[in-house]
C-alpha positions as a printed Julia matrix, in Angstrom:
238×3 Matrix{Float64}:
 -19.05  -20.11    5.13
 -16.25  -18.69    7.29
 -14.42  -22.01    7.4
 -14.67  -22.2     3.6
 -13.03  -18.8     3.17
 -10.3   -19.69    5.63
  -9.15  -22.48    3.31
  -6.78  -21.12    0.65
  -7.35  -24.07   -1.71
 -11.13  -23.75   -1.61
 -11.0   -20.0    -2.14
  -8.49  -20.36   -4.98
 -10.71  -22.88   -6.77
 -13.73  -20.58   -6.33
 -11.73  -17.56   -7.5
 -10.45  -19.17  -10.69
 -13.87  -20.71  -11.37
 -15.49  -17.25  -11.27
 -12.61  -15.88  -13.36
 -13.19  -18.59  -15.98
 -16.89  -17.68  -16.09
 -15.99  -13.99  -16.49
 -13.63  -14.72  -19.38
 -16.21  -17.02  -21.01
 -18.96  -14.42  -20.69
 -16.63  -11.84  -22.25
 -17.04  -13.66  -25.58
 -20.83  -13.94  -25.47
 -23.19  -11.73  -27.46
 -24.34   -9.53  -24.56
 -21.69   -9.78  -21.8
 -22.22   -6.57  -19.84
 -24.96   -7.44  -17.33
 -23.25  -10.66  -16.26
 -19.73   -9.21  -16.23
 -20.75   -6.51  -13.79
 -21.54   -9.4   -11.45
 -18.54  -11.64  -12.18
 -16.01   -8.8   -11.92
 -17.53   -7.74   -8.61
 -17.46  -11.32   -7.32
 -13.75  -11.62   -8.14
 -12.93   -8.61   -5.97
 -15.36   -9.62   -3.2
 -13.88  -13.13   -2.94
 -10.37  -11.75   -2.54
 -11.45   -9.07   -0.09
 -13.33  -11.51    2.15
 -10.42  -13.95    2.1
  -8.05  -11.17    3.14
 -10.29  -10.01    5.99
 -10.54  -13.51    7.44
  -6.96  -14.67    6.97
  -4.49  -11.79    7.38
  -1.89  -12.9     9.87
  -0.64   -9.52   11.0
  -2.59   -6.27   10.94
  -0.72   -3.38    9.34
  -1.11    0.31   10.08
  -1.48    1.0     6.34
  -4.19   -1.6     5.62
  -6.7     1.2     5.13
  -4.81    2.25    2.0
  -5.13   -1.27    0.62
  -8.9    -1.19    1.19
  -9.21    2.15   -0.56
  -6.99    0.99   -3.43
  -9.01   -2.19   -3.91
 -12.2    -0.11   -3.95
 -10.81    2.09   -6.74
  -9.73   -0.99   -8.7
 -13.21   -2.46   -8.35
 -14.95    0.71   -9.55
 -12.37    1.06  -12.34
 -13.08   -2.53  -13.38
 -16.76   -1.77  -13.8
 -16.17    1.53  -15.6
 -13.74   -0.08  -18.06
 -16.45   -2.5   -19.14
 -17.69    0.53  -21.08
 -14.22    1.23  -22.53
 -15.57    2.06  -26.01
 -16.62    5.44  -24.62
 -13.39    7.55  -24.59
 -14.44    9.51  -21.49
 -15.19    6.34  -19.54
 -11.94    4.8   -20.8
  -9.99    7.74  -19.34
 -12.08    7.55  -16.16
 -11.32    3.84  -15.8
  -7.6     4.44  -16.33
  -7.69    7.24  -13.74
  -9.38    4.99  -11.19
  -6.73    2.32  -11.77
  -3.97    4.91  -11.35
  -5.46    6.0    -8.01
  -5.78    2.35   -6.97
  -2.11    1.75   -7.76
  -1.06    4.82   -5.8
  -2.95    3.59   -2.74
  -1.33    0.15   -3.13
   2.01    1.96   -3.34
   1.34    3.69   -0.01
   0.37    0.33    1.5
   3.7    -1.17    0.41
   5.79    1.69    1.8
   8.09    1.1     4.76
  10.18    3.63    6.64
  13.47    1.82    6.17
  16.82    2.97    4.86
  18.04    1.67    1.52
  21.08    1.94   -0.71
  20.44    3.9    -3.9
  22.92    1.72   -5.8
  20.81   -1.37   -5.09
  17.94    0.2    -7.03
  19.92    0.88  -10.21
  19.04   -2.47  -11.88
  15.38   -1.79  -11.13
  15.56    1.71  -12.63
  17.32    0.36  -15.73
  14.57   -2.22  -16.28
  11.89    0.46  -15.78
  13.57    2.8   -18.25
  13.93    0.12  -20.93
  10.33   -1.02  -20.44
   8.89    2.49  -20.75
  10.99    3.29  -23.83
   9.98    0.05  -25.6
   6.25    0.47  -24.85
   6.24    4.13  -25.89
   8.09    3.36  -29.14
   5.41    0.84  -30.07
   2.4     3.02  -29.32
   3.62    6.62  -29.61
   2.17    7.31  -33.09
  -1.31    6.25  -32.01
  -1.51    7.76  -28.54
  -2.44   11.34  -29.54
  -4.69   12.73  -26.75
  -4.02    9.61  -24.67
  -0.25   10.22  -24.46
  -0.17   11.89  -21.04
  -2.76    9.57  -19.38
  -0.89    6.53  -20.72
   2.49    7.75  -19.47
   1.01    8.49  -16.05
  -0.62    5.04  -16.04
   2.69    3.33  -16.82
   4.54    5.49  -14.31
   2.03    4.55  -11.57
   2.68    0.87  -12.32
   6.43    1.36  -12.08
   6.12    3.36   -8.86
   4.06    0.59   -7.3
   6.69   -1.91   -8.44
   9.46    0.17   -6.88
   7.8     0.32   -3.46
   6.98   -3.39   -3.66
  10.67   -4.02   -4.32
  11.69   -1.85   -1.36
   9.79   -4.26    0.94
  12.61   -6.78    0.46
  14.32   -6.33    3.83
  11.2    -5.29    5.71
   8.95   -8.34    5.28
   9.3   -12.11    5.11
  10.47  -13.63    1.82
   7.21  -15.39    0.99
   5.23  -12.17    1.12
   7.91  -10.27   -0.77
   8.06  -12.7    -3.7
   4.29  -13.09   -3.94
   3.91   -9.31   -4.23
   6.75   -9.05   -6.76
   5.18  -11.76   -8.94
   1.91   -9.86   -8.62
   3.62   -6.7    -9.89
   5.02   -8.62  -12.88
   1.55   -9.92  -13.79
   0.16   -6.4   -13.34
   2.74   -5.03  -15.78
   1.89   -7.83  -18.24
  -1.8    -6.93  -18.02
  -1.09   -3.21  -18.49
   1.28   -3.85  -21.39
  -1.18   -6.1   -23.2
  -4.0    -3.58  -22.72
  -1.88   -0.64  -23.95
  -0.53   -2.54  -26.96
  -4.0    -3.73  -27.94
  -5.51   -0.26  -27.56
  -2.81    1.76  -29.31
  -0.69   -0.63  -31.4
  -2.57   -3.68  -32.67
  -6.31   -4.01  -32.01
  -6.11   -7.63  -33.19
  -3.38   -8.62  -30.73
  -3.73  -12.41  -30.3
  -5.57  -13.58  -27.18
  -5.59  -10.07  -25.71
  -9.12  -10.44  -24.34
  -8.06  -13.46  -22.31
  -4.58  -12.28  -21.35
  -5.55   -8.85  -20.01
  -8.13  -10.28  -17.61
  -6.03  -13.33  -16.66
  -2.93  -11.25  -15.85
  -4.99   -8.66  -13.99
  -6.75  -11.33  -11.92
  -3.41  -12.96  -11.06
  -2.12   -9.55  -10.05
  -4.93   -9.04   -7.54
  -4.85  -12.68   -6.39
  -1.12  -12.64   -5.61
  -1.37   -9.22   -3.95
  -3.93  -10.67   -1.55
  -1.87  -13.79   -0.86
   1.23  -11.68   -0.33
  -0.48   -9.36    2.15
  -2.09  -12.27    4.0
   1.35  -13.9     4.43
   3.09  -10.63    5.33
   5.15  -10.53    8.52
   7.22   -7.46    9.22
  10.9    -7.95   10.03
  12.09   -5.81   12.91
  15.62   -4.44   12.52
  17.42   -3.51   15.69
  19.73   -1.08   13.99
  19.58    1.28   11.06
  21.75    0.82    8.05
  24.72    3.15    7.93
  24.32    3.45    4.19
  21.27    5.47    3.34
  19.98    6.98    0.17
  21.56   10.26   -0.81
  19.98   12.84   -3.05
């Protein structure tokens, strides 16, 4: 069993097989009992793979564990999304999970504020476009949705700030994960508050979310911190 989970190819095949079952079950007449199992298996597979294969222990790994736990509970709660209270609860759990991931990505390194401007521009445009599409239908969900989007962007920012602190493979895997996470969030928000008949949304939300978690795990497993012998003379100014 251990040797199986030490093989990335085997684990990837198992992961996507369970994901395919989860998506298939989603379209059946009574999906809930089985999806509680399949969604849990998806998280458990990734967690066990991470435990067995991480190359370098990190002082902030505990925040990743806590974040993954909140994502898992949020996953299960959102299976009952038709209940508005549980929908808000699920969103809140995901927000907390993203904040813990954000802490895990943080590094105490200097950075140039000017280098972040393109990132901030993209974030601003994204938020404006999403809000323009869904604003009229948000109503009581306006503040939770804005906080949810902001948490995603904050996580993306701290993932981006890893650029000079970790090896390139880990950096790009995490950044691709963030992109898939944003795609999942965007599809879910647009389907919930813009067009309930958004094509393929049931498949896309879960597929993008699963890729988000999958690439996060791969990125953290491959992570190697880069030690800088000197501090940058150009630091952020506020």
